[in-house]
DOMARRO-860050 format. One record per residue: residue in one letter; x, y, z of N, C-alpha, C in turn. Coordinates in pm, whole numbers, padded with zeros to 5 digits, always signed. Each point is the difference from the previous one (the first is absolute). Layout:
AXYZXYZXYZ
...
***
This chain:
M-00981-02674+00253+00123+00077-00011-00028+00130-00077
A+00066+00107+00044-00019+00130-00065+00060-00001-00140
D-00054+00085-00086+00054+00012-00136+00140+00059+00004
P+00086-00038-00094+00137+00053-00003+00002+00148-00041
I+00085+00075+00067+00023+00142-00030+00148+00018-00028
A+00032+00072-00105+00139+00027-00033+00030+00147+00021
L+00117+00029+00053+00050+00137+00004+00116+00009-00097
V-00015+00083-00101+00107+00024-00096+00066+00132+00034
D+00129-00004+00022+00076+00119+00041+00117+00020-00094
C+00010+00120-00057+00113+00030-00089+00128+00012+00083
N+00104-00067-00043+00126-00001+00075+00073+00132-00014
N+00027+00064+00116+00076+00127-00001-00053+00092-00112
F-00129+00027+00004-00071+00054-00117+00066+00122-00061
Y+00026+00103+00079+00056+00122-00057+00136-00026-00065
A+00082-00079+00069+00131-00032-00057-00014-00084-00127
S-00098-00091-00002-00023-00081-00120-00045+00086-00117
C-00082+00101+00028-00044+00093-00106+00120+00075-00058
E+00091+00041+00086+00118+00073-00047+00088-00090-00087
R+00007-00127+00034+00084-00092-00075-00061-00042-00132
L-00131+00012-00012-00069-00052-00118+00054+00059-00129
F+00022+00129-00001+00050+00067-00120+00150+00027+00006
R+00063-00047+00106+00146+00015+00013+00060-00134+00042
P+00021-00089-00093+00057-00132+00034+00136+00010+00067
D+00069+00112-00019+00132+00015+00061-00007+00006+00153
L-00120+00022+00054-00015+00007+00145-00020-00138+00064
R-00023-00102-00082-00023-00133+00054+00126-00051+00069
G-00017-00051+00120+00113-00049+00078+00070+00107+00080
K-00040+00126-00017+00060+00110+00074-00094+00045+00112
P+00057+00054+00108-00086+00053+00107-00070+00127-00047
V-00134+00002+00012-00080+00114-00045-00089+00046+00114
V-00006+00130+00021-00093+00056+00098-00083+00109-00067
V-00121+00017+00048-00089+00105-00050-00028+00095+00116
L+00006+00130-00028-00016+00102+00103-00143+00053+00003
S-00038+00055+00112-00132+00059+00017-00006+00135-00072
N-00115+00067+00010-00014+00133-00059+00110+00093+00049
N+00045+00087-00090+00109+00093+00030+00131-00071+00031
D+00011-00126-00046+00122-00077+00021+00041-00001+00147
G-00100-00027+00085+00024+00009+00144+00063-00124+00060
C-00070-00115-00007+00051-00120+00064-00036-00123-00083
V+00060-00113+00036-00018-00124-00075-00139-00059+00028
I-00076-00027-00106-00132-00061+00016-00010-00135-00069
A+00102-00039-00077+00000-00132-00065+00144-00043-00023
R+00023-00132+00010+00136-00054-00016-00004-00130-00077
S+00097-00020-00084+00015-00129-00065+00062-00097+00100
N-00003-00129-00032+00059-00098+00091+00148+00027+00025
E+00068+00047-00104+00144+00030+00015+00023+00114+00098
A-00090+00100-00005+00012+00112+00095-00030-00046+00142
K-00098-00089+00013-00032-00054+00133+00120-00077+00055
A+00067-00075-00087+00116-00078+00044+00114+00089+00049
L+00005+00122-00051+00103+00096+00045-00037+00066+00132
G-00121-00027+00047-00042+00059+00127-00067+00135-00014
V-00039+00038-00120-00070+00127-00019-00136-00010+00068
A-00029+00093+00089-00123-00005+00078-00111+00080-00067
M-00122-00047+00017-00115+00079-00044-00004+00131+00080
G-00026+00108-00071-00005+00129+00066+00133+00067+00018
A+00106-00061-00051+00133+00061+00015+00005+00134-00073
P+00037+00110+00067+00005+00132-00065+00109+00002-00108
W-00038+00044-00118+00092+00002-00113+00118+00091+00028
H-00023+00117+00058+00109+00097+00017+00104-00050+00100
L-00036-00095+00086+00096-00054+00096+00075-00122-00053
H-00048-00057-00110+00059-00124-00050+00058+00012-00141
K+00013+00121-00050+00051+00017-00137+00136-00066-00018
A+00090+00027+00091+00137-00053-00014+00001-00153+00009
A-00076-00055+00096-00004-00146+00016-00061-00067-00121
F-00105+00060-00056-00062-00059-00118+00098+00002-00118
A+00068+00111-00017+00096+00010-00111+00113-00101+00016
Q+00046-00017+00123+00110-00092+00027-00039-00145-00029
N-00128-00034+00023-00046-00137-00019-00070-00023-00134
G+00004+00100-00086-00058-00016-00133-00150-00006-00002
V-00065+00062+00098-00146+00001+00006-00055+00099-00102
V-00090-00047-00086-00063+00086-00101-00122+00065+00064
V-00006+00133-00005-00107+00075+00066-00096+00055-00104
C-00129-00021+00021-00104+00049-00092-00102+00083+00078
S-00041+00111-00060-00112+00076+00056-00129-00076-00028
S-00098+00018+00086-00128-00068-00020-00067+00048-00128
N-00058-00094-00072-00063+00027-00130-00139-00063+00004
Y-00092+00064+00075-00130-00062+00026-00086-00015-00125
T+00023+00084-00099-00074-00015-00125+00032-00134-00065
L+00127-00033-00005+00042-00128-00056-00049-00116+00085
Y+00015+00011+00132-00039-00108+00088-00151-00027-00009
G-00078+00108-00004-00145-00017-00008-00044-00068-00128
D+00063+00036-00112-00037-00061-00127+00038-00148-00003
L+00119-00033+00049+00042-00140+00001-00085-00082+00097
S-00041+00061+00110-00090-00069+00092-00132-00035-00068
A-00055+00096-00075-00126-00026-00072+00017-00114-00099
R+00115-00008-00064+00026-00108-00097+00008-00135+00071
V+00064-00003+00116+00009-00125+00075-00139-00046+00041
M-00082+00093+00050-00135-00037+00043-00085-00050-00117
T+00020+00057-00117-00073-00045-00118+00035-00144-00034
V+00128-00035+00014+00042-00138-00026-00060-00094+00104
L+00000+00042+00126-00052-00087+00106-00147-00032-00021
R-00073+00091-00061-00143-00024-00023-00023-00111-00103
Q+00104-00041-00070-00012-00112-00092-00007-00133+00075
F+00033+00001+00130+00014-00125+00073-00108-00022+00105
T-00089+00096+00016-00113-00016+00093-00104+00108-00029
P-00127-00031+00019-00103+00104-00016-00011+00089+00122
D+00057-00044+00113-00012+00074+00125+00138+00048+00045
L+00023+00128-00014+00130+00058+00036-00023+00126+00081
E+00075+00013+00108-00003+00122+00083+00137+00065-00004
V+00008+00118-00057+00126+00075+00000+00021+00055+00140
Y+00104-00048+00067+00023+00037+00140+00089+00123+00012
S+00099+00011-00087+00089+00116-00001+00061+00010-00139
I+00091+00093-00019+00058+00021-00132+00075-00124-00048
D+00047-00084+00093+00079-00117-00042-00053-00132+00056
E-00124-00001+00051-00057-00122+00057-00145-00018-00042
A-00040-00125-00014-00140-00031-00030-00035-00137+00056
F-00123-00012+00051-00053-00128+00044-00083-00061-00113
L+00017-00131-00023-00074-00071-00104-00078-00114+00063
H-00127-00008-00032-00083-00111+00047+00015-00114-00100
L+00050-00115+00046+00034-00110-00090-00090-00121+00016
A-00126+00023+00038-00094-00111+00008-00016-00064-00138
G+00006-00133-00005-00009-00072-00126+00135-00044-00053
F+00107+00051+00060+00134-00038-00045+00070-00091+00101
E-00077-00056+00093+00061-00078+00108+00088-00114-00050
D-00035-00061-00111+00076-00116-00048+00130+00038-00070
R+00018+00127-00029+00121+00042-00071+00049+00136+00048
L-00004+00020+00131+00039+00129+00057+00145+00036-00034
D+00090-00096+00019+00141+00029-00020+00029+00035-00147
S-00051-00080-00092+00027+00026-00143-00067+00130-00045
H-00120+00027+00053-00070+00123-00036+00080+00122+00049
A+00052-00008+00123+00077+00110+00056+00130+00020-00076
R+00064-00109-00041+00126+00014-00072-00023+00053-00142
Q-00110-00039-00061-00033+00056-00130-00030+00150+00012
L-00071+00037+00105-00029+00143+00026+00130+00077+00014
R+00090-00052+00082+00127+00069+00026+00081+00016-00130
A+00005-00105-00079+00075+00006-00125-00064+00097-00099
T-00133+00004-00004-00070+00088-00094+00021+00146+00036
V-00010+00032+00129+00023+00139+00043+00141+00044-00036
L+00097-00089+00022+00138+00035-00032+00019+00019-00150
Q-00060-00087-00080+00015+00009-00146-00071+00122-00057
W-00119+00029+00048-00080+00107-00058+00033+00139+00053
T+00051+00007+00123+00029+00132+00059+00146+00019+00038
G+00073-00110+00018+00140+00012+00042+00016+00014+00151
I-00110-00008+00075+00006+00017+00145-00005-00137+00069
P+00100-00034+00082-00003-00128+00073-00096+00009+00118
V-00073-00108+00025-00095-00004+00112+00019-00127+00080
S-00049+00004+00124-00007-00119+00085-00147-00029+00027
V-00033-00128+00013-00138-00041+00020-00009-00084+00127
G-00087+00043+00093-00025-00076+00121-00146-00042+00004
I-00026-00126+00032-00136-00054-00002-00036-00055+00137
G-00120+00035+00047-00048-00050+00128-00151+00007+00007
P-00060-00055+00103-00146+00001+00012-00055+00134+00048
T+00086+00090+00048-00042+00133+00043+00100+00103-00054
K-00041+00126+00006+00091+00106-00046+00127+00006+00085
T-00015-00018+00131+00116+00006+00088+00098-00113-00030
L-00050-00120-00022+00088-00113-00033+00056+00014-00140
A-00072+00064-00090+00055+00027-00133+00118+00096+00011
K-00012+00096+00093+00112+00092+00025+00120-00077+00055
V-00027-00091+00093+00107-00083+00056+00066-00082-00111
A-00080-00057-00087+00053-00080-00110+00084+00083-00094
N-00045+00122-00027+00074+00086-00091+00137+00034+00058
R+00002+00031+00128+00128+00031+00064+00092-00121-00002
T-00057-00118+00023+00079-00123-00003+00059-00023-00139
A-00079+00026-00104+00048-00017-00137+00119+00091-00029
K-00005+00121+00056+00111+00095-00022+00125-00039+00077
K-00020-00055+00119+00114-00032+00086+00067-00132-00036
Q-00068-00085-00077+00057-00130-00035+00009-00011-00153
P+00113+00039-00058+00016-00002-00146-00026-00136-00063
A+00021-00106+00075-00020-00134-00055-00146-00024-00041
M-00092+00077+00053-00141-00016-00035-00034+00057-00137
G+00090+00073-00057-00025+00054-00134-00108+00108-00004
G-00015+00070+00112-00093+00112+00000-00145-00036+00028
V-00028-00126+00032-00138-00044+00027-00001-00084+00127
C-00093+00033+00091-00015-00078+00124-00147-00028+00024
D-00034-00126+00018-00138-00043+00023-00013-00046+00145
L-00082+00072+00079-00020-00034+00140-00144-00043+00027
M-00060-00071-00092-00135-00048+00023-00003-00112+00104
A+00108-00075+00015+00006-00110+00096+00038+00052+00139
A-00066-00053+00103+00023+00047+00138+00145-00018+00044
G+00060-00113-00037+00138-00024+00040+00096+00102-00059
D-00022+00037-00125+00085+00101-00063-00018+00136+00066
Q-00121+00030+00044-00025+00126+00070+00080+00006+00130
T-00002-00110+00073+00073-00004+00126+00150+00021-00021
A+00055-00065-00100+00144+00014-00027+00034+00144-00040
A-00085+00063-00081+00027+00137-00044-00008+00098+00117
L-00101-00016+00086-00015+00090+00115+00115-00018+00099
A+00051-00121+00012+00111-00026+00092+00128+00069-00045
A+00010+00031-00128+00123+00061-00053-00008+00153-00007
M-00108+00059+00054-00020+00144-00011+00009+00069+00135
E+00024+00131-00005-00008+00085+00117-00141+00061+00008
L-00037+00047+00118-00131+00061+00017-00022+00117-00095
T+00103+00084-00012-00014+00119-00083-00002-00031-00149
D+00022-00129-00036-00013-00039-00140-00146-00019-00040
L-00088-00008+00099-00140-00023-00029-00068+00126-00050
W-00096-00018-00087-00082+00109-00052-00078+00064+00114
G+00023+00128+00025-00073+00072+00102+00065+00002+00137
V+00118-00060+00015+00069+00000+00129+00123+00089-00010
A-00010+00120+00057+00113+00092+00004+00072-00018+00134
A+00103+00080+00020+00084-00016+00119-00079+00018+00129
R-00092+00098+00002-00076+00025+00122-00092-00118+00032
T-00065-00054-00102-00087-00116+00023+00081-00121+00043
A+00116-00019-00062+00087-00112+00038+00043+00011+00146
A+00028+00123+00045+00041+00020+00139-00114-00037+00096
R-00123+00036-00036-00116-00034+00084-00020-00150+00005
L+00019-00068-00113-00014-00145-00002+00110-00069+00080
T+00121+00054-00008+00112-00059+00074-00025+00005+00150
K-00064+00108+00046-00033+00010+00142-00099-00109+00042
L-00074-00050-00098-00096-00108+00027+00065-00137-00022
R+00132-00001-00019+00077-00121-00026-00037-00064-00134
I-00039+00085-00090-00026-00044-00139+00107+00067-00085
D+00109-00070-00027+00113+00063-00068+00031-00061-00136
T-00088-00087-00050+00018-00056-00134-00136-00006-00070
P-00002+00001-00133-00127-00014-00072-00073-00130+00033
L+00078-00106+00027-00061-00129+00032-00075+00008+00134
K+00061+00067+00098-00067+00017+00130-00123+00089-00015
L+00007+00097-00089-00115+00087-00022-00116-00080-00059
R+00031-00087-00095-00105-00083-00060-00070-00087+00104
N+00079-00048+00096-00055-00092+00100-00048+00070+00127
A+00001+00131+00001-00036+00076+00120-00150-00008+00028
D-00035+00028+00125-00141+00004+00042-00067+00121-00066
L-00109-00025-00071-00069+00108-00070-00051+00107+00095
A-00046-00040+00117-00052+00096+00096+00110+00096+00047
V+00120-00054+00021+00113+00083+00042+00037+00098-00112
I+00005-00050-00122+00036+00086-00113-00103+00110-00018
R-00127-00034+00011-00104+00101-00018+00007+00106+00110
K+00032-00042+00122+00009+00094+00111+00111+00102-00022
H+00113-00045-00054+00117+00088-00011+00015+00064-00139
L-00051-00065-00103+00016+00054-00136-00133+00027-00070
G-00110-00029+00067-00130+00029-00058-00039-00097-00111
V-00103+00040-00074-00053-00084-00107+00104-00021-00110
V+00080+00103-00028+00102-00012-00105+00098-00112+00032
G+00045-00006+00126+00093-00105+00040-00065-00137-00006
E-00127-00007+00040-00071-00128-00005-00011-00051-00143
R-00032+00090-00092-00010-00040-00140+00134-00047-00054
M+00108+00063+00046+00132-00043-00045+00028-00144+00041
V-00033-00034+00124+00022-00136+00048-00086-00099-00078
L-00125+00035-00024-00088-00088-00076+00053-00021-00142
E+00051+00106-00060+00057-00013-00135+00121-00091+00002
L+00082+00010+00105+00116-00089+00011-00043-00145+00018
R-00122-00022+00049-00053-00135+00016-00073-00049-00124
G-00002+00084-00103-00063-00041-00125-00146+00038-00013
V-00048+00086+00089-00140+00046-00005-00004+00137-00067
P-00056+00012-00120+00000+00129-00070-00083+00105+00075
C+00060+00115+00024-00069+00112+00066+00001+00126-00085
H+00078+00000-00107+00011+00117-00087-00053-00037-00138
G-00109+00062-00040-00056-00028-00131+00074+00070-00111
F-00049-00018-00122+00061+00062-00118-00071+00130-00033
A+00078+00103-00024-00054+00127-00048+00028+00008-00149
L-00094-00049-00080+00021-00008-00145-00007+00136-00066
A-00064+00095+00066-00006+00138-00051+00040+00093+00112
A+00085+00095-00030+00046+00094+00102-00118+00086+00047
P-00015+00019+00132-00109+00084+00049+00022+00145-00039
P-00105+00078-00012+00016+00141-00035+00085+00074+00103
N+00082+00090-00047+00083+00079+00090-00085+00090+00088
K+00042+00014+00124-00064+00096+00089+00072+00133-00001
S+00123-00002-00049+00078+00122-00015+00106-00023-00106
I+00052+00107-00055+00107-00007-00100+00105+00102+00039
V+00125-00043+00002+00110+00087+00042+00104+00008-00111
A+00050+00120-00023+00115+00021-00088+00098+00087+00077
S+00119-00052+00024+00096+00072+00084+00141-00038-00037
R+00091+00095+00011+00142-00025-00026+00085+00093+00086
S+00120-00046+00030+00100+00088+00057+00062+00082-00112
F+00048+00118+00033+00060+00086-00100+00147-00036-00021
G+00048+00026-00121+00141-00025-00029+00091+00094+00074
R-00050+00115+00037+00072+00099+00082-00104+00074+00083
P+00042+00065+00109-00097+00073+00081-00071+00108-00080
V-00128+00014+00022-00080+00103-00066-00021+00115+00097
T+00035+00120-00042-00012+00117+00087-00088+00109-00061
E-00041-00018-00125-00083+00100-00068-00142-00052-00015
R-00096+00089+00024-00141-00041-00004-00041-00047-00139
H+00048+00065-00105-00045-00041-00134+00049-00141-00034
E+00117-00038+00053+00047-00136-00025-00085-00102+00075
L-00039+00032+00123-00086-00091+00074-00136-00012-00069
E-00051+00110-00053-00127-00006-00073+00012-00088-00123
Q+00113+00009-00071+00021-00084-00117+00004-00147+00038
A+00075-00033+00106+00013-00138+00041-00136-00058+00042
V-00074+00075+00080-00130-00047+00045-00095-00015-00119
A+00009+00091-00097-00084-00011-00121+00034-00127-00077
A+00129-00033-00008+00041-00122-00071-00055-00123+00071
Y+00004+00001+00133-00052-00113+00075-00152-00009-00013
A-00065+00115-00005-00146+00000-00019-00037-00059-00135
E+00078+00032-00105-00026-00058-00131+00016-00152+00003
R+00103-00047+00069+00025-00144+00009-00114-00068+00076
A-00044+00061+00110-00109-00058+00078-00129-00002-00082
A-00024+00106-00077-00121+00006-00083+00001-00108-00107
E+00118-00029-00055+00011-00107-00099-00040-00135+00062
K+00049-00027+00121-00038-00123+00070-00150-00002+00028
L-00054+00116+00036-00142+00012+00031-00085-00039-00120
R+00033+00056-00117-00078-00029-00121+00016-00144-00045
R+00115-00058+00025+00023-00138-00039-00098-00094+00070
Q-00045+00040+00118-00096-00082+00076-00142+00053-00011
N-00020+00096-00092-00134+00058-00022-00058+00057+00129
L+00085+00070+00075-00041+00061+00125+00011+00153-00008
A-00060+00066+00097+00012+00145+00016+00026+00028+00147
A+00072+00109+00028+00037+00034+00138-00079+00120+00049
S-00037-00005+00127-00072+00111+00062+00091+00088+00085
I+00114-00056+00042+00094+00075+00085+00141-00020-00052
L+00076+00108-00007+00142-00006-00037+00081+00056+00117
T+00094-00080+00048+00086+00041+00111+00143+00017-00050
V+00061+00113+00033+00140+00026-00033+00081-00012+00129
F+00115-00069-00005+00085-00008+00118+00145+00026-00038
V+00074+00060+00091+00141+00032-00020+00077-00029+00128
T+00130-00020-00015+00085-00021+00116+00143+00041-00034
T+00072+00041+00100+00143+00026-00014+00074-00131+00025
N+00132+00005+00007+00080-00121+00016+00022-00031+00147
P-00066-00102+00055+00016-00031+00143+00138-00054+00035
F+00077-00039-00103+00134-00052+00024+00106+00110+00007
K-00046+00123-00008+00090+00115+00017-00054+00088+00113
P+00019-00045+00124-00058+00073+00114+00058+00139+00018
Q+00115+00027-00063+00057+00134+00012-00079+00104-00079
E-00086-00048-00091-00084+00091-00078-00136+00017+00068
R-00067+00110-00029-00134+00023+00052-00096-00105-00056
Q-00081-00056+00087-00089-00109-00040-00145+00048-00010
Y-00069-00056-00098-00140+00037-00022-00068-00110-00079
A-00119-00035+00043-00081-00097-00074-00145+00042+00015
A-00074-00003-00110-00138+00045+00005-00079-00062-00113
S-00132+00001+00014-00089-00046-00106-00123+00089-00001
Q-00061+00010-00116-00121+00079-00016-00096-00074-00091
A-00123-00015+00047-00103-00067-00080-00087+00106-00067
V-00025-00019-00127-00085+00090-00077-00120-00081-00049
T-00118+00039+00042-00122-00069-00040-00053+00058-00132
L-00024-00088-00096-00051+00045-00130-00151+00018+00006
P-00054+00097-00071-00146+00019-00001-00073-00125-00049
V+00056-00063-00103-00054-00124-00056+00116-00092-00032
A-00014-00129+00029+00107-00094-00028+00042+00008-00146
S+00133-00007-00024+00051+00020-00136+00123-00085-00025
A+00026-00028-00128+00122-00066-00044+00069+00085-00106
D-00036+00127-00008+00052+00092-00100+00128+00066+00051
N+00107-00007-00079+00127+00060+00041-00015+00145+00040
T-00078+00076-00076-00013+00143+00027-00057+00023+00139
V-00104-00072+00035-00062+00014+00132+00098-00039+00110
L+00069-00111-00018+00091-00050+00103+00123+00088+00013
L+00050+00052-00112+00117+00089+00007-00035+00130+00072
R-00120+00050-00024-00043+00121+00069-00006-00025+00151
A-00055-00114+00039-00008-00033+00142+00139-00019+00060
A+00091-00062-00077+00136-00022+00049+00071+00133+00027
K-00020+00098-00087+00062+00131+00020-00056+00069+00124
V-00129-00016+00023-00060+00055+00122+00063-00064+00124
G+00019-00132-00005+00060-00070+00112+00140+00047+00029
V+00082+00018-00104+00137+00049+00018-00003+00139+00062
G-00091+00085-00047-00008+00135+00055-00032+00001+00148
R-00079-00094+00045-00039-00005+00141+00112-00049+00090
L+00087-00090-00051+00102-00058+00089+00140+00054-00022
W+00019+00082-00104+00133+00052-00029+00050+00088+00114
R+00128-00020+00038+00067+00084+00098+00139+00033-00055
D+00036+00126+00003+00133+00042-00045+00108-00049+00095
G+00121-00013-00054+00115-00029+00084+00027-00147+00027
Y-00071-00089-00068+00021-00144+00021+00057-00064-00126
R+00073-00110+00020+00054-00078-00112-00084-00128-00010
Y-00093+00001-00092-00095-00111-00012+00066-00119-00070
K-00020-00118+00058+00061-00122-00052-00098-00086-00078
K-00128+00006+00038-00097-00091-00060-00138+00064-00001
A-00077-00033-00101-00138+00046-00008-00084-00108-00066
G-00130+00014+00012-00086-00099-00063-00145+00044-00002
V-00079-00076-00072-00143+00024-00014-00074-00128+00033
M-00107+00012+00077-00085-00115+00032-00143+00035-00040
L-00061-00090-00078-00139+00016-00040-00086-00089+00087
L-00106+00059+00057-00083-00071+00096-00147+00009-00037
D-00080-00075+00074-00145-00004-00021-00029-00029-00147
L+00051-00115-00046-00011-00038-00141-00136-00063-00028
V-00057+00034-00115-00130-00052-00040+00006-00038-00148
P-00085-00090-00045-00003-00032-00143-00031+00125-00083
A+00082+00025-00101-00017+00121-00080-00137+00005-00067
A-00055-00116-00035-00128-00003-00071-00117+00043+00087
T+00018+00000+00132-00111+00032+00090+00004+00143+00052
V+00102+00077-00040+00015+00137+00053-00109+00090-00059
Q-00062+00076+00087-00101+00095-00043+00040+00140+00045
G-00027+00098-00083+00030+00137+00036-00101+00053+00099
D+00027+00120+00052-00097+00065+00088-00051+00127-00069
L-00062+00086+00077-00061+00119-00058+00103+00092-00063
W+00123-00001+00056+00100+00097-00044+00111-00061-00085
T+00027-00128+00016+00114-00061-00067-00044-00127-00073
A+00040-00012-00126-00036-00118-00080+00105-00109+00018
A-00041-00122-00024+00096-00111-00002+00087+00013-00124
D+00108-00080-00007+00091+00005-00116-00080-00019-00128
A+00013+00095-00091-00075-00005-00126+00056-00110-00090
P-00082-00058-00087+00049-00104-00093+00120+00048-00082
S+00000+00126-00042+00112+00052-00079+00129-00001+00081
R-00009+00032+00131+00118-00001+00085+00047-00143+00024
R-00093-00092+00015+00039-00140+00019+00071-00052-00124
R-00047+00041-00118+00067-00044-00124+00140+00060-00009
L+00013+00125+00043+00132+00064-00001+00096-00073+00093
M-00045-00032+00121+00086-00071+00094+00037-00138-00055
A-00095-00067-00063+00027-00131-00059+00104+00011-00110
A-00007+00107-00079+00098+00020-00107+00140+00022+00058
I+00008+00079+00106+00130+00023+00065+00057-00131+00052
D-00085-00079+00066+00048-00128+00054+00046-00094-00111
T-00071+00000-00113+00037-00087-00111+00135+00039-00058
V+00020+00129-00020+00128+00047-00054+00114-00034+00095
N-00019+00023+00128+00105-00028+00096+00028-00149+00013
A-00104-00082-00018+00020-00145+00005+00079-00049-00120
E-00024+00060-00115+00066-00046-00122+00138+00061-00020
H+00022+00122+00047+00125+00070-00028+00082+00034+00124
G-00044-00048+00115+00078+00023+00121-00067+00099+00093
R+00008-00028+00128-00062+00086+00100+00058+00141-00007
G-00087+00097+00004+00045+00139-00002+00012+00057-00139
T-00029-00080-00104+00005+00054-00136-00094+00120-00012
L-00119-00015+00053-00095+00111+00011-00023+00029+00147
H+00022+00123+00040-00028+00037+00138-00033+00148+00006
F-00060+00042+00108-00038+00139+00017+00122+00083+00037
A+00001+00126-00046+00114+00087+00027+00020+00022+00149
A-00104-00017+00079+00011+00021+00145+00102-00093+00063
S+00024-00115-00062+00095-00096+00058+00144+00025-00044
G+00023+00111-00071+00137+00041-00031+00059-00067-00122
V+00113+00056-00044+00071-00050-00117+00139-00049+00038
Q+00078+00084+00067+00137-00037+00036+00003-00103+00112
R-00083+00017+00099-00013-00094+00112+00134-00032+00067
G+00067+00101+00045+00126-00020+00071-00018-00072+00133
W-00123-00005+00048-00029-00067+00126-00019-00152-00016
A-00004-00048-00125-00029-00141-00024+00101-00089+00071
L-00044-00121+00035+00087-00090+00075+00121-00041-00082
R+00109-00027+00071+00124-00044-00067-00015-00145-00046
S+00052-00029-00116-00002-00136-00052+00118-00013-00096
E+00119+00020+00056+00120+00014-00082+00042-00130-00067
K-00042-00112+00053+00044-00129-00054-00118-00083-00052
R-00105+00070-00044-00118-00071-00048+00026-00061-00137
S-00043-00124-00016+00010-00066-00129-00109+00053-00092
A+00007-00034-00127-00100+00045-00096-00134-00070+00026
R-00107+00068-00039-00134-00061+00009-00025-00075-00130
F+00063-00117-00009+00010-00072-00126-00134-00039-00061
T-00102-00016+00082-00126-00056-00050-00114+00102-00009
T+00023+00124+00047-00111+00095+00005+00032+00135-00064
E+00124+00024-00042+00038+00128-00060+00062-00025-00137
W-00061+00057-00105+00051-00022-00135+00147+00044-00012
G+00033+00113+00063+00136+00051-00011+00103-00078+00078
E-00046-00096+00082+00094-00076+00082-00002-00149-00032
L-00055-00036-00116+00001-00140-00039+00144-00049-00016
L+00017-00129+00025+00132-00060-00014+00043+00004-00146
R+00124+00044-00025+00051+00008-00136+00108-00104-00022
V-00012-00071-00112+00098-00103-00036+00085+00054-00114
R+00128-00001+00018+00091+00055-00104+00083-00112-00063
***
C-alpha cells in the first residue's frame, strides 16, 4: 500500500485572514476583491450561501452587496503572504516532508503515522488554528489526487470535523460517487466535456475507465490521473521549489496612464520589485522585457499592446542596471495618444548570481553593489516594502492600483499593528 499523503487547505483563506484581526466579521458574508477592486476572488461560506459568484464584478454588485450586508475587502497580499508563511511553518512541525503547493495549500508526506492518521490530522488542524487563527481542512489519501478528493469531502461534510481519511478503497469509492467530474483536481469544463463524449460523466467512471482510451484522448496527463484515482502514486514530492525560469512583476493601474513619465515610474517600480525577487533567489537576469497594454474591455478606445526585450551586457541583479534597461524598454514601445491600463516587467535568462562573469567591457555586479542591494532589501523587509526605493519609481504614484477597502498589514508594518485600547 502507498504511503499516506495529506493535503492541508486553508478554508476560504483570504476571507479567513481578514477575519483574523476583525472578530466582528465572523458569521458575516465577506468577499475579497482583486487588484484595483475589480472582481470577487474570495468568499466566505456566508457569501457563498448568498449566491455571490467568483469573478463577480464589484462595480455591478455594489447595491446587492450593500443590501445583503456583504462586507467587501480589497486584496491585502502582504498580509496573506505572511500568514501563509506562518501556517506552513506550523505544518512543518508535523512532518519532515512538506511540499508547499500554493499560498493556502500544502501536501504532507505522512509515512510512519499510519496507526494514528486521524488523531495526527486533528492535532495538526487544532494546532494551526490555535497558533495562527486560520482554520484548515485535512484530506488524506494514498495519492495526491485522492488527498485532494479527501480534502474536498472534508469541506463538504461538516460532520467530519474538517478531516477525511480515504486510505481505504471503499471510502474512496463512496467519495468519488458523491462528486462531479469538475470537482476533480485537473479536470476543467473543457476536459469534462471531452470525457462526457466518451460516456465518462462521473469521477467513479473515470477511475474505472480503460487506460488506453484515456491515454488516446487525454494523453499521459489523463492516464496519470486515472492511476492516481486507483491509488497508484504518479506525482512525487517537490520538497524544494525549482529555480525560476522567469520573474514577472506586473500590475494594472489605478487609473489610465497617458503620460510617458508616469509609465516610466510604474515600470521602474515593477523592475525594483522583480529585482528584489531575483536577489531573494540569488539569481541574476540577462534579459529584461517591458510590456504594456491598453484596456481591452473598452473597445471604444484606441487599443495597443506591445513588449520590448532589452538584453543586458552582463547578467545583473542590481537595481541601477535593471532600471536603466527598463527605461530603454519604455522608450522603445511608448506611443502617444493611448490610455495605458497595465504594464509589467519580465526578467529572463536567469543564472546563479555567483557564476556571473564580466566581459572585456562590462564587469559583473561589484561586491559593494551587492552589499548595497542587500541593505536595501533588509530595510524594506523590516520596515515595509518601498521604504527605500529609487527616485525613478516616483513619489506620488498617482498611477498606483486602487485598494480603497484594504485592511491593515497587521503583521508586517509597524505603523499598522493592531492597537488595543
